[in-house]
TITI-544059 format. One record per residue (C-alpha): residue in one letter; residue number from 1; x, y, z. Coordinates in steps of 0.02 Angstrom, whole numbers, plus 50000, padded with zeros to 5 digits. Example, Ala and Ser with C-alpha at 12.3 -4.5 7.8 and 13.67 -1.06 7.14 Angstrom:
<sites>
<site code="A" pos="1" X="50615" Y="49775" Z="50390"/>
<site code="S" pos="2" X="50684" Y="49947" Z="50357"/>
</sites>
This chain:
<sites>
<site code="M" pos="1" X="50000" Y="50000" Z="50000"/>
<site code="D" pos="2" X="50137" Y="50122" Z="50047"/>
<site code="R" pos="3" X="50225" Y="50089" Z="49882"/>
<site code="R" pos="4" X="50068" Y="50121" Z="49779"/>
<site code="I" pos="5" X="50037" Y="50284" Z="49871"/>
<site code="A" pos="6" X="50216" Y="50340" Z="49839"/>
<site code="V" pos="7" X="50200" Y="50302" Z="49653"/>
<site code="L" pos="8" X="50035" Y="50397" Z="49644"/>
<site code="V" pos="9" X="50109" Y="50549" Z="49732"/>
<site code="C" pos="10" X="50259" Y="50547" Z="49614"/>
<site code="A" pos="11" X="50145" Y="50537" Z="49462"/>
<site code="L" pos="12" X="50041" Y="50683" Z="49525"/>
<site code="C" pos="13" X="50198" Y="50785" Z="49553"/>
<site code="L" pos="14" X="50260" Y="50749" Z="49377"/>
<site code="A" pos="15" X="50092" Y="50793" Z="49303"/>
<site code="G" pos="16" X="50089" Y="50954" Z="49401"/>
<site code="G" pos="17" X="50264" Y="50996" Z="49340"/>
<site code="A" pos="18" X="50213" Y="50962" Z="49160"/>
<site code="L" pos="19" X="50064" Y="51076" Z="49177"/>
<site code="D" pos="20" X="50171" Y="51212" Z="49255"/>
<site code="A" pos="21" X="50297" Y="51191" Z="49113"/>
<site code="Q" pos="22" X="50156" Y="51240" Z="48992"/>
<site code="N" pos="23" X="50101" Y="51387" Z="49097"/>
<site code="P" pos="24" X="50146" Y="51548" Z="49004"/>
<site code="A" pos="25" X="50098" Y="51646" Z="49161"/>
<site code="S" pos="26" X="50224" Y="51556" Z="49272"/>
<site code="Q" pos="27" X="50333" Y="51664" Z="49385"/>
<site code="D" pos="28" X="50485" Y="51564" Z="49327"/>
<site code="A" pos="29" X="50560" Y="51630" Z="49165"/>
<site code="R" pos="30" X="50628" Y="51458" Z="49120"/>
<site code="E" pos="31" X="50455" Y="51385" Z="49137"/>
<site code="R" pos="32" X="50386" Y="51521" Z="49022"/>
<site code="Q" pos="33" X="50520" Y="51475" Z="48895"/>
<site code="R" pos="34" X="50467" Y="51293" Z="48902"/>
<site code="A" pos="35" X="50286" Y="51347" Z="48891"/>
<site code="A" pos="36" X="50323" Y="51444" Z="48731"/>
<site code="R" pos="37" X="50406" Y="51291" Z="48652"/>
<site code="A" pos="38" X="50262" Y="51179" Z="48704"/>
<site code="L" pos="39" X="50130" Y="51299" Z="48641"/>
<site code="G" pos="40" X="50220" Y="51310" Z="48474"/>
<site code="R" pos="41" X="50183" Y="51125" Z="48448"/>
<site code="Q" pos="42" X="49996" Y="51148" Z="48476"/>
<site code="G" pos="43" X="49957" Y="51249" Z="48320"/>
<site code="S" pos="44" X="49858" Y="51407" Z="48291"/>
<site code="E" pos="45" X="49736" Y="51377" Z="48434"/>
<site code="A" pos="46" X="49881" Y="51409" Z="48555"/>
<site code="I" pos="47" X="49920" Y="51583" Z="48485"/>
<site code="P" pos="48" X="49807" Y="51679" Z="48608"/>
<site code="R" pos="49" X="49910" Y="51605" Z="48752"/>
<site code="L" pos="50" X="50074" Y="51624" Z="48659"/>
<site code="A" pos="51" X="50054" Y="51804" Z="48597"/>
<site code="P" pos="52" X="50077" Y="51888" Z="48769"/>
<site code="L" pos="53" X="50250" Y="51810" Z="48782"/>
<site code="V" pos="54" X="50308" Y="51921" Z="48638"/>
<site code="S" pos="55" X="50307" Y="52062" Z="48766"/>
<site code="D" pos="56" X="50386" Y="51961" Z="48907"/>
<site code="P" pos="57" X="50516" Y="52059" Z="49008"/>
<site code="V" pos="58" X="50642" Y="51917" Z="48984"/>
<site code="L" pos="59" X="50731" Y="51914" Z="48815"/>
<site code="A" pos="60" X="50750" Y="51724" Z="48809"/>
<site code="V" pos="61" X="50562" Y="51703" Z="48831"/>
<site code="R" pos="62" X="50523" Y="51827" Z="48692"/>
<site code="I" pos="63" X="50643" Y="51735" Z="48575"/>
<site code="E" pos="64" X="50558" Y="51568" Z="48609"/>
<site code="A" pos="65" X="50388" Y="51648" Z="48582"/>
<site code="V" pos="66" X="50438" Y="51718" Z="48412"/>
<site code="K" pos="67" X="50514" Y="51551" Z="48361"/>
<site code="A" pos="68" X="50351" Y="51465" Z="48407"/>
<site code="L" pos="69" X="50246" Y="51590" Z="48310"/>
<site code="V" pos="70" X="50356" Y="51565" Z="48157"/>
<site code="D" pos="71" X="50338" Y="51376" Z="48173"/>
<site code="I" pos="72" X="50149" Y="51390" Z="48183"/>
<site code="G" pos="73" X="50151" Y="51502" Z="48029"/>
<site code="T" pos="74" X="49966" Y="51535" Z="48004"/>
<site code="Q" pos="75" X="49882" Y="51702" Z="47969"/>
<site code="Y" pos="76" X="49850" Y="51717" Z="48155"/>
<site code="S" pos="77" X="50038" Y="51726" Z="48184"/>
<site code="L" pos="78" X="50053" Y="51886" Z="48082"/>
<site code="E" pos="79" X="49990" Y="52011" Z="48210"/>
<site code="P" pos="80" X="50104" Y="51952" Z="48353"/>
<site code="L" pos="81" X="50251" Y="51942" Z="48231"/>
<site code="I" pos="82" X="50218" Y="52121" Z="48176"/>
<site code="Q" pos="83" X="50220" Y="52167" Z="48360"/>
<site code="A" pos="84" X="50386" Y="52074" Z="48378"/>
<site code="T" pos="85" X="50465" Y="52183" Z="48244"/>
<site code="R" pos="86" X="50448" Y="52327" Z="48368"/>
<site code="D" pos="87" X="50560" Y="52238" Z="48494"/>
<site code="N" pos="88" X="50727" Y="52322" Z="48528"/>
<site code="D" pos="89" X="50827" Y="52160" Z="48508"/>
<site code="P" pos="90" X="50900" Y="52125" Z="48335"/>
<site code="E" pos="91" X="50880" Y="51936" Z="48345"/>
<site code="I" pos="92" X="50695" Y="51953" Z="48379"/>
<site code="Q" pos="93" X="50677" Y="52078" Z="48237"/>
<site code="I" pos="94" X="50767" Y="51961" Z="48117"/>
<site code="R" pos="95" X="50665" Y="51809" Z="48169"/>
<site code="A" pos="96" X="50502" Y="51906" Z="48159"/>
<site code="T" pos="97" X="50549" Y="51972" Z="47986"/>
<site code="D" pos="98" X="50588" Y="51798" Z="47920"/>
<site code="G" pos="99" X="50427" Y="51733" Z="47997"/>
<site code="L" pos="100" X="50325" Y="51864" Z="47906"/>
<site code="V" pos="101" X="50408" Y="51821" Z="47740"/>
<site code="N" pos="102" X="50386" Y="51635" Z="47775"/>
<site code="F" pos="103" X="50198" Y="51653" Z="47783"/>
<site code="Y" pos="104" X="50194" Y="51719" Z="47605"/>
<site code="L" pos="105" X="50341" Y="51615" Z="47542"/>
<site code="P" pos="106" X="50334" Y="51448" Z="47635"/>
<site code="G" pos="107" X="50503" Y="51373" Z="47675"/>
<site code="Y" pos="108" X="50593" Y="51540" Z="47679"/>
<site code="V" pos="109" X="50649" Y="51522" Z="47861"/>
<site code="R" pos="110" X="50759" Y="51375" Z="47811"/>
<site code="T" pos="111" X="50865" Y="51489" Z="47701"/>
<site code="G" pos="112" X="50834" Y="51661" Z="47776"/>
<site code="L" pos="113" X="50950" Y="51756" Z="47891"/>
<site code="S" pos="114" X="50876" Y="51681" Z="48049"/>
<site code="A" pos="115" X="50937" Y="51508" Z="47994"/>
<site code="S" pos="116" X="51118" Y="51567" Z="48020"/>
<site code="L" pos="117" X="51092" Y="51665" Z="48182"/>
<site code="R" pos="118" X="51217" Y="51635" Z="48322"/>
<site code="R" pos="119" X="51206" Y="51721" Z="48489"/>
<site code="V" pos="120" X="51342" Y="51743" Z="48620"/>
<site code="G" pos="121" X="51276" Y="51852" Z="48761"/>
<site code="D" pos="122" X="51219" Y="52017" Z="48685"/>
<site code="S" pos="123" X="51314" Y="51985" Z="48523"/>
<site code="V" pos="124" X="51217" Y="51919" Z="48373"/>
<site code="T" pos="125" X="51305" Y="51856" Z="48216"/>
<site code="S" pos="126" X="51230" Y="51799" Z="48053"/>
<site code="H" pos="127" X="51274" Y="51767" Z="47871"/>
<site code="F" pos="128" X="51181" Y="51833" Z="47719"/>
<site code="S" pos="129" X="51162" Y="51702" Z="47585"/>
<site code="D" pos="130" X="51196" Y="51745" Z="47403"/>
<site code="N" pos="131" X="51025" Y="51676" Z="47356"/>
<site code="D" pos="132" X="50938" Y="51843" Z="47332"/>
<site code="D" pos="133" X="50823" Y="51806" Z="47185"/>
<site code="Q" pos="134" X="50668" Y="51755" Z="47281"/>
<site code="V" pos="135" X="50507" Y="51853" Z="47255"/>
<site code="I" pos="136" X="50324" Y="51812" Z="47279"/>
<site code="D" pos="137" X="50205" Y="51796" Z="47133"/>
<site code="P" pos="138" X="50108" Y="51954" Z="47085"/>
<site code="F" pos="139" X="49943" Y="51872" Z="47133"/>
<site code="V" pos="140" X="49998" Y="51853" Z="47315"/>
<site code="E" pos="141" X="49924" Y="51995" Z="47418"/>
<site code="V" pos="142" X="50025" Y="52054" Z="47568"/>
<site code="R" pos="143" X="49940" Y="52143" Z="47711"/>
<site code="P" pos="144" X="49988" Y="52329" Z="47711"/>
<site code="E" pos="145" X="50033" Y="52326" Z="47896"/>
<site code="V" pos="146" X="50165" Y="52192" Z="47859"/>
<site code="I" pos="147" X="50253" Y="52306" Z="47734"/>
<site code="Q" pos="148" X="50234" Y="52453" Z="47851"/>
<site code="A" pos="149" X="50319" Y="52356" Z="47991"/>
<site code="L" pos="150" X="50460" Y="52300" Z="47878"/>
<site code="G" pos="151" X="50485" Y="52476" Z="47810"/>
<site code="R" pos="152" X="50503" Y="52539" Z="47988"/>
<site code="L" pos="153" X="50638" Y="52409" Z="48019"/>
<site code="V" pos="154" X="50731" Y="52456" Z="47859"/>
<site code="R" pos="155" X="50740" Y="52635" Z="47920"/>
<site code="S" pos="156" X="50774" Y="52607" Z="48105"/>
<site code="G" pos="157" X="50807" Y="52424" Z="48149"/>
<site code="A" pos="158" X="50906" Y="52380" Z="48305"/>
<site code="S" pos="159" X="51058" Y="52328" Z="48203"/>
<site code="M" pos="160" X="51122" Y="52345" Z="48025"/>
<site code="E" pos="161" X="51090" Y="52159" Z="48000"/>
<site code="A" pos="162" X="50909" Y="52180" Z="48052"/>
<site code="R" pos="163" X="50890" Y="52329" Z="47935"/>
<site code="A" pos="164" X="50969" Y="52239" Z="47788"/>
<site code="N" pos="165" X="50864" Y="52085" Z="47821"/>
<site code="A" pos="166" X="50706" Y="52190" Z="47822"/>
<site code="A" pos="167" X="50756" Y="52269" Z="47656"/>
<site code="R" pos="168" X="50778" Y="52095" Z="47581"/>
<site code="A" pos="169" X="50605" Y="52050" Z="47647"/>
<site code="V" pos="170" X="50527" Y="52205" Z="47569"/>
<site code="G" pos="171" X="50598" Y="52154" Z="47400"/>
<site code="I" pos="172" X="50535" Y="51975" Z="47414"/>
<site code="L" pos="173" X="50361" Y="52037" Z="47460"/>
<site code="R" pos="174" X="50361" Y="52172" Z="47324"/>
<site code="G" pos="175" X="50331" Y="52303" Z="47459"/>
<site code="R" pos="176" X="50316" Y="52460" Z="47354"/>
<site code="A" pos="177" X="50244" Y="52557" Z="47500"/>
<site code="A" pos="178" X="50412" Y="52542" Z="47591"/>
<site code="A" pos="179" X="50506" Y="52635" Z="47452"/>
<site code="P" pos="180" X="50523" Y="52797" Z="47554"/>
<site code="D" pos="181" X="50599" Y="52698" Z="47698"/>
<site code="M" pos="182" X="50726" Y="52617" Z="47581"/>
<site code="L" pos="183" X="50771" Y="52782" Z="47500"/>
<site code="A" pos="184" X="50812" Y="52845" Z="47674"/>
<site code="A" pos="185" X="50909" Y="52686" Z="47715"/>
<site code="V" pos="186" X="51025" Y="52697" Z="47564"/>
<site code="R" pos="187" X="51097" Y="52854" Z="47644"/>
<site code="S" pos="188" X="51171" Y="52744" Z="47781"/>
<site code="K" pos="189" X="51355" Y="52698" Z="47784"/>
<site code="D" pos="190" X="51322" Y="52511" Z="47787"/>
<site code="S" pos="191" X="51356" Y="52422" Z="47622"/>
<site code="Q" pos="192" X="51244" Y="52273" Z="47659"/>
<site code="V" pos="193" X="51094" Y="52384" Z="47697"/>
<site code="I" pos="194" X="51123" Y="52485" Z="47538"/>
<site code="Y" pos="195" X="51146" Y="52329" Z="47432"/>
<site code="E" pos="196" X="50987" Y="52245" Z="47497"/>
<site code="C" pos="197" X="50887" Y="52404" Z="47466"/>
<site code="L" pos="198" X="50951" Y="52411" Z="47286"/>
<site code="I" pos="199" X="50905" Y="52230" Z="47253"/>
<site code="A" pos="200" X="50734" Y="52261" Z="47330"/>
<site code="F" pos="201" X="50707" Y="52408" Z="47212"/>
<site code="Q" pos="202" X="50753" Y="52294" Z="47066"/>
<site code="K" pos="203" X="50618" Y="52171" Z="47118"/>
<site code="I" pos="204" X="50485" Y="52303" Z="47151"/>
<site code="R" pos="205" X="50526" Y="52401" Z="46991"/>
<site code="D" pos="206" X="50471" Y="52568" Z="47063"/>
<site code="T" pos="207" X="50537" Y="52681" Z="46925"/>
<site code="S" pos="208" X="50503" Y="52838" Z="47026"/>
<site code="A" pos="209" X="50643" Y="52786" Z="47145"/>
<site code="G" pos="210" X="50777" Y="52788" Z="47010"/>
<site code="P" pos="211" X="50838" Y="52969" Z="47024"/>
<site code="G" pos="212" X="50857" Y="52950" Z="47212"/>
<site code="L" pos="213" X="50984" Y="52811" Z="47186"/>
<site code="T" pos="214" X="51096" Y="52893" Z="47055"/>
<site code="F" pos="215" X="51224" Y="52951" Z="47183"/>
<site code="L" pos="216" X="51268" Y="52769" Z="47217"/>
<site code="L" pos="217" X="51338" Y="52741" Z="47042"/>
<site code="R" pos="218" X="51511" Y="52788" Z="47105"/>
<site code="D" pos="219" X="51504" Y="52697" Z="47271"/>
<site code="L" pos="220" X="51674" Y="52635" Z="47329"/>
<site code="D" pos="221" X="51608" Y="52461" Z="47368"/>
<site code="E" pos="222" X="51610" Y="52367" Z="47202"/>
<site code="K" pos="223" X="51464" Y="52255" Z="47251"/>
<site code="V" pos="224" X="51357" Y="52407" Z="47290"/>
<site code="Q" pos="225" X="51415" Y="52499" Z="47134"/>
<site code="V" pos="226" X="51371" Y="52353" Z="47021"/>
<site code="A" pos="227" X="51199" Y="52339" Z="47101"/>
<site code="A" pos="228" X="51171" Y="52526" Z="47084"/>
<site code="V" pos="229" X="51223" Y="52524" Z="46900"/>
<site code="E" pos="230" X="51107" Y="52376" Z="46865"/>
<site code="T" pos="231" X="50965" Y="52462" Z="46957"/>
<site code="A" pos="232" X="50981" Y="52619" Z="46850"/>
<site code="G" pos="233" X="50944" Y="52516" Z="46695"/>
<site code="L" pos="234" X="50807" Y="52409" Z="46771"/>
<site code="L" pos="235" X="50716" Y="52562" Z="46838"/>
<site code="Y" pos="236" X="50738" Y="52650" Z="46670"/>
<site code="N" pos="237" X="50824" Y="52798" Z="46750"/>
<site code="K" pos="238" X="50864" Y="52904" Z="46597"/>
<site code="E" pos="239" X="50938" Y="53039" Z="46708"/>
<site code="A" pos="240" X="51079" Y="52921" Z="46751"/>
<site code="L" pos="241" X="51141" Y="52901" Z="46571"/>
<site code="P" pos="242" X="51282" Y="53030" Z="46580"/>
<site code="D" pos="243" X="51345" Y="52952" Z="46741"/>
<site code="L" pos="244" X="51334" Y="52776" Z="46669"/>
<site code="R" pos="245" X="51435" Y="52827" Z="46517"/>
<site code="D" pos="246" X="51565" Y="52906" Z="46630"/>
<site code="V" pos="247" X="51574" Y="52749" Z="46737"/>
<site code="L" pos="248" X="51594" Y="52642" Z="46581"/>
<site code="S" pos="249" X="51738" Y="52747" Z="46517"/>
<site code="R" pos="250" X="51831" Y="52760" Z="46682"/>
<site code="T" pos="251" X="51810" Y="52595" Z="46775"/>
<site code="S" pos="252" X="51947" Y="52465" Z="46783"/>
<site code="S" pos="253" X="51825" Y="52333" Z="46848"/>
<site code="R" pos="254" X="51760" Y="52206" Z="46723"/>
<site code="R" pos="255" X="51601" Y="52180" Z="46827"/>
<site code="V" pos="256" X="51564" Y="52365" Z="46833"/>
<site code="R" pos="257" X="51599" Y="52386" Z="46647"/>
<site code="R" pos="258" X="51481" Y="52245" Z="46601"/>
<site code="A" pos="259" X="51344" Y="52313" Z="46714"/>
<site code="A" pos="260" X="51366" Y="52489" Z="46646"/>
<site code="L" pos="261" X="51351" Y="52439" Z="46463"/>
<site code="T" pos="262" X="51202" Y="52327" Z="46503"/>
<site code="S" pos="263" X="51111" Y="52470" Z="46588"/>
<site code="I" pos="264" X="51153" Y="52593" Z="46450"/>
<site code="A" pos="265" X="51081" Y="52465" Z="46328"/>
<site code="M" pos="266" X="50920" Y="52458" Z="46429"/>
<site code="L" pos="267" X="50898" Y="52646" Z="46418"/>
<site code="R" pos="268" X="50897" Y="52640" Z="46227"/>
<site code="D" pos="269" X="50963" Y="52811" Z="46182"/>
<site code="P" pos="270" X="51001" Y="52825" Z="45994"/>
<site code="S" pos="271" X="51157" Y="52927" Z="46031"/>
<site code="D" pos="272" X="51236" Y="52767" Z="46102"/>
<site code="R" pos="273" X="51220" Y="52673" Z="45937"/>
<site code="S" pos="274" X="51404" Y="52694" Z="45894"/>
<site code="L" pos="275" X="51451" Y="52636" Z="46069"/>
<site code="F" pos="276" X="51353" Y="52476" Z="46046"/>
<site code="T" pos="277" X="51425" Y="52447" Z="45872"/>
<site code="R" pos="278" X="51601" Y="52462" Z="45942"/>
<site code="Y" pos="279" X="51571" Y="52344" Z="46088"/>
<site code="L" pos="280" X="51489" Y="52216" Z="45973"/>
<site code="Q" pos="281" X="51668" Y="52174" Z="45921"/>
<site code="D" pos="282" X="51738" Y="52164" Z="46099"/>
<site code="R" pos="283" X="51832" Y="52010" Z="46160"/>
<site code="D" pos="284" X="51720" Y="51999" Z="46314"/>
<site code="D" pos="285" X="51565" Y="51897" Z="46271"/>
<site code="Q" pos="286" X="51457" Y="51984" Z="46403"/>
<site code="L" pos="287" X="51500" Y="52154" Z="46330"/>
<site code="R" pos="288" X="51457" Y="52090" Z="46156"/>
<site code="A" pos="289" X="51292" Y="52027" Z="46226"/>
<site code="A" pos="290" X="51250" Y="52196" Z="46305"/>
<site code="A" pos="291" X="51296" Y="52287" Z="46144"/>
<site code="A" pos="292" X="51184" Y="52173" Z="46040"/>
<site code="E" pos="293" X="51038" Y="52202" Z="46157"/>
<site code="G" pos="294" X="51065" Y="52389" Z="46146"/>
<site code="L" pos="295" X="51060" Y="52385" Z="45956"/>
<site code="G" pos="296" X="50905" Y="52276" Z="45959"/>
<site code="R" pos="297" X="50812" Y="52399" Z="46070"/>
<site code="L" pos="298" X="50855" Y="52544" Z="45953"/>
<site code="K" pos="299" X="50770" Y="52449" Z="45810"/>
<site code="D" pos="300" X="50871" Y="52538" Z="45676"/>
<site code="P" pos="301" X="50850" Y="52441" Z="45511"/>
<site code="G" pos="302" X="51026" Y="52492" Z="45464"/>
<site code="D" pos="303" X="51094" Y="52377" Z="45601"/>
<site code="L" pos="304" X="51011" Y="52221" Z="45531"/>
<site code="P" pos="305" X="51159" Y="52165" Z="45420"/>
<site code="V" pos="306" X="51282" Y="52188" Z="45564"/>
<site code="L" pos="307" X="51172" Y="52088" Z="45684"/>
<site code="E" pos="308" X="51143" Y="51950" Z="45557"/>
<site code="K" pos="309" X="51330" Y="51930" Z="45532"/>
<site code="A" pos="310" X="51357" Y="51931" Z="45722"/>
<site code="Y" pos="311" X="51224" Y="51795" Z="45739"/>
<site code="E" pos="312" X="51313" Y="51685" Z="45613"/>
<site code="D" pos="313" X="51487" Y="51715" Z="45682"/>
<site code="E" pos="314" X="51454" Y="51716" Z="45871"/>
<site code="R" pos="315" X="51532" Y="51568" Z="45962"/>
<site code="S" pos="316" X="51475" Y="51612" Z="46138"/>
<site code="N" pos="317" X="51302" Y="51537" Z="46170"/>
<site code="L" pos="318" X="51260" Y="51672" Z="46297"/>
<site code="A" pos="319" X="51306" Y="51814" Z="46178"/>
<site code="R" pos="320" X="51214" Y="51727" Z="46036"/>
<site code="V" pos="321" X="51055" Y="51728" Z="46141"/>
<site code="S" pos="322" X="51071" Y="51917" Z="46152"/>
<site code="V" pos="323" X="51103" Y="51935" Z="45965"/>
<site code="A" pos="324" X="50950" Y="51826" Z="45931"/>
<site code="F" pos="325" X="50848" Y="51943" Z="46041"/>
<site code="A" pos="326" X="50911" Y="52092" Z="45943"/>
<site code="L" pos="327" X="50858" Y="52012" Z="45779"/>
<site code="V" pos="328" X="50686" Y="51971" Z="45850"/>
<site code="M" pos="329" X="50669" Y="52153" Z="45902"/>
<site code="E" pos="330" X="50714" Y="52198" Z="45722"/>
<site code="G" pos="331" X="50567" Y="52093" Z="45661"/>
<site code="R" pos="332" X="50644" Y="51922" Z="45626"/>
<site code="L" pos="333" X="50497" Y="51819" Z="45691"/>
<site code="E" pos="334" X="50502" Y="51664" Z="45581"/>
<site code="L" pos="335" X="50506" Y="51496" Z="45671"/>
<site code="S" pos="336" X="50629" Y="51380" Z="45584"/>
<site code="Q" pos="337" X="50771" Y="51269" Z="45642"/>
<site code="F" pos="338" X="50904" Y="51404" Z="45649"/>
<site code="S" pos="339" X="50799" Y="51561" Z="45662"/>
<site code="P" pos="340" X="50834" Y="51688" Z="45802"/>
<site code="L" pos="341" X="50663" Y="51669" Z="45884"/>
<site code="Q" pos="342" X="50676" Y="51480" Z="45883"/>
<site code="Y" pos="343" X="50851" Y="51495" Z="45957"/>
<site code="L" pos="344" X="50782" Y="51597" Z="46102"/>
<site code="I" pos="345" X="50646" Y="51467" Z="46131"/>
<site code="D" pos="346" X="50770" Y="51323" Z="46118"/>
<site code="N" pos="347" X="50874" Y="51401" Z="46257"/>
<site code="L" pos="348" X="50729" Y="51384" Z="46377"/>
<site code="N" pos="349" X="50787" Y="51203" Z="46385"/>
<site code="S" pos="350" X="50961" Y="51255" Z="46444"/>
<site code="A" pos="351" X="50994" Y="51261" Z="46631"/>
<site code="A" pos="352" X="51134" Y="51385" Z="46600"/>
<site code="R" pos="353" X="51039" Y="51506" Z="46487"/>
<site code="A" pos="354" X="50854" Y="51481" Z="46522"/>
<site code="N" pos="355" X="50841" Y="51631" Z="46637"/>
<site code="A" pos="356" X="50925" Y="51747" Z="46512"/>
<site code="A" pos="357" X="50818" Y="51683" Z="46368"/>
<site code="Q" pos="358" X="50660" Y="51700" Z="46471"/>
<site code="A" pos="359" X="50699" Y="51879" Z="46525"/>
<site code="L" pos="360" X="50733" Y="51931" Z="46345"/>
<site code="L" pos="361" X="50576" Y="51845" Z="46282"/>
<site code="I" pos="362" X="50473" Y="51936" Z="46414"/>
<site code="E" pos="363" X="50538" Y="52101" Z="46346"/>
<site code="A" pos="364" X="50515" Y="52054" Z="46164"/>
<site code="A" pos="365" X="50340" Y="51986" Z="46194"/>
<site code="R" pos="366" X="50277" Y="52158" Z="46245"/>
<site code="N" pos="367" X="50263" Y="52178" Z="46057"/>
<site code="R" pos="368" X="50099" Y="52099" Z="45998"/>
<site code="E" pos="369" X="50176" Y="52021" Z="45843"/>
<site code="V" pos="370" X="50312" Y="51936" Z="45944"/>
<site code="R" pos="371" X="50184" Y="51879" Z="46072"/>
<site code="Q" pos="372" X="50075" Y="51800" Z="45939"/>
<site code="A" pos="373" X="50225" Y="51710" Z="45866"/>
<site code="L" pos="374" X="50248" Y="51621" Z="46033"/>
<site code="Y" pos="375" X="50074" Y="51545" Z="46038"/>
<site code="Q" pos="376" X="50117" Y="51396" Z="45928"/>
<site code="P" pos="377" X="50273" Y="51340" Z="46025"/>
<site code="L" pos="378" X="50174" Y="51368" Z="46187"/>
<site code="Q" pos="379" X="50060" Y="51227" Z="46134"/>
<site code="R" pos="380" X="50185" Y="51111" Z="46049"/>
<site code="G" pos="381" X="50351" Y="51141" Z="46137"/>
<site code="T" pos="382" X="50448" Y="51034" Z="46259"/>
<site code="R" pos="383" X="50407" Y="51033" Z="46444"/>
<site code="D" pos="384" X="50535" Y="51168" Z="46483"/>
<site code="E" pos="385" X="50482" Y="51273" Z="46333"/>
<site code="K" pos="386" X="50300" Y="51269" Z="46386"/>
<site code="I" pos="387" X="50346" Y="51316" Z="46565"/>
<site code="G" pos="388" X="50461" Y="51456" Z="46509"/>
<site code="L" pos="389" X="50336" Y="51526" Z="46384"/>
<site code="A" pos="390" X="50196" Y="51518" Z="46513"/>
<site code="R" pos="391" X="50303" Y="51631" Z="46624"/>
<site code="V" pos="392" X="50341" Y="51745" Z="46478"/>
<site code="L" pos="393" X="50158" Y="51766" Z="46435"/>
<site code="A" pos="394" X="50109" Y="51790" Z="46617"/>
<site code="A" pos="395" X="50222" Y="51942" Z="46618"/>
<site code="S" pos="396" X="50188" Y="52008" Z="46442"/>
<site code="G" pos="397" X="50024" Y="51933" Z="46386"/>
<site code="D" pos="398" X="49857" Y="52018" Z="46358"/>
<site code="A" pos="399" X="49674" Y="51967" Z="46359"/>
<site code="E" pos="400" X="49693" Y="51857" Z="46204"/>
<site code="T" pos="401" X="49828" Y="51759" Z="46295"/>
<site code="E" pos="402" X="49709" Y="51698" Z="46431"/>
<site code="P" pos="403" X="49623" Y="51558" Z="46331"/>
<site code="L" pos="404" X="49793" Y="51488" Z="46280"/>
<site code="L" pos="405" X="49855" Y="51480" Z="46459"/>
<site code="E" pos="406" X="49686" Y="51411" Z="46512"/>
<site code="S" pos="407" X="49708" Y="51270" Z="46387"/>
<site code="L" pos="408" X="49884" Y="51237" Z="46451"/>
<site code="T" pos="409" X="49816" Y="51207" Z="46626"/>
<site code="R" pos="410" X="49752" Y="51041" Z="46558"/>
<site code="D" pos="411" X="49920" Y="50987" Z="46488"/>
<site code="A" pos="412" X="49964" Y="50804" Z="46512"/>
<site code="N" pos="413" X="50124" Y="50852" Z="46603"/>
<site code="V" pos="414" X="50085" Y="50895" Z="46784"/>
<site code="D" pos="415" X="50229" Y="51021" Z="46797"/>
<site code="V" pos="416" X="50170" Y="51113" Z="46641"/>
<site code="A" pos="417" X="49989" Y="51115" Z="46700"/>
<site code="S" pos="418" X="50040" Y="51179" Z="46872"/>
<site code="E" pos="419" X="50147" Y="51319" Z="46797"/>
<site code="A" pos="420" X="50005" Y="51366" Z="46680"/>
<site code="V" pos="421" X="49886" Y="51386" Z="46827"/>
<site code="R" pos="422" X="50013" Y="51499" Z="46912"/>
<site code="A" pos="423" X="50043" Y="51598" Z="46752"/>
<site code="L" pos="424" X="49858" Y="51621" Z="46724"/>
<site code="R" pos="425" X="49835" Y="51691" Z="46899"/>
<site code="N" pos="426" X="49981" Y="51810" Z="46875"/>
<site code="L" pos="427" X="49917" Y="51867" Z="46706"/>
<site code="R" pos="428" X="49742" Y="51902" Z="46772"/>
<site code="T" pos="429" X="49813" Y="51997" Z="46921"/>
<site code="R" pos="430" X="49917" Y="52106" Z="46804"/>
<site code="L" pos="431" X="49773" Y="52138" Z="46683"/>
<site code="N" pos="432" X="49653" Y="52183" Z="46823"/>
</sites>
């Protein structure tokens, strides 16, 4: 009897301890930490009990609460995560930022800045990955208060890492409303913050921001300078042309030179025609590619013989893609085995050149005649061609494109059908 009573008392004590360990109102901070972890495993119904811990006086408890909210990851996590961005600790700001992005881009926390966080006392270290090409689809709607919270962090986060991370998040979420915050942030002295703001502007494509970034074209940090030069072209900042020409003529950096000529080519000023013609003969294949694209955008019929010869003679596949684009822009729209348009489509099958071919096709397909020429290969192409062309038409299609994408949603290949559904949603969002 005595033994049974002892076992019962022990079991009751253990049960009581387990309940206390899940008590977010416990007087013991360690118990509140354990409660946050336990509540994180219970799903969204635990958020009302978990949310108050975001304001706990103990830092370790707040960190566990934010981690739990990120793990739960439902729409009900957003409000407490927005609250967490107002914390004065950089780790909490970074984790809350990644959690907000993760809701709209599932899986982001596995690659975001919080995945590399290390803490020793008050010191927080992290490592920015080079994977900075992520962006949500246009049809994904982000709550305005999320962008507002991230913009506030870009401008005044607790550390430069937190500010840079928030800028990256704004770009991923296409947070145009945070543009004023980023324009203020690029005046900082921190290269990572400036760089992330520039990449964010590239993703958002807010052309009105271009003139406010021109001063960065001569930044002493090459990584920042290259990003600033690229951004001038992508935002179609015509005011930057004199500075870009000056950078091109003075730089000793191959990366900067390539970026400068590429951006000048995007700005399509006829006075640069001789510049493009000269660089079309350069030994650097990327400079030849930029020059060809520049000539193509000018659409001067007098350049057609030069471009046709370059297309026949070019040995670099990457540069040849650009020359093919130039010929398409000049009106060469036939679809035959060796034609320029077919060459661009063929390169959608290349892992090395698919992104370049797709970007150039998106630009070319803004022309209705080019767009219509893509309808046949959209229906009869390979898997990768159909997927690539679906993305092209999502970005550059019009109302007459909808039925074709609708038909592609019933393709026998599951990957093609899935991409067509996504493309159709993006197209309809853009048209509406």
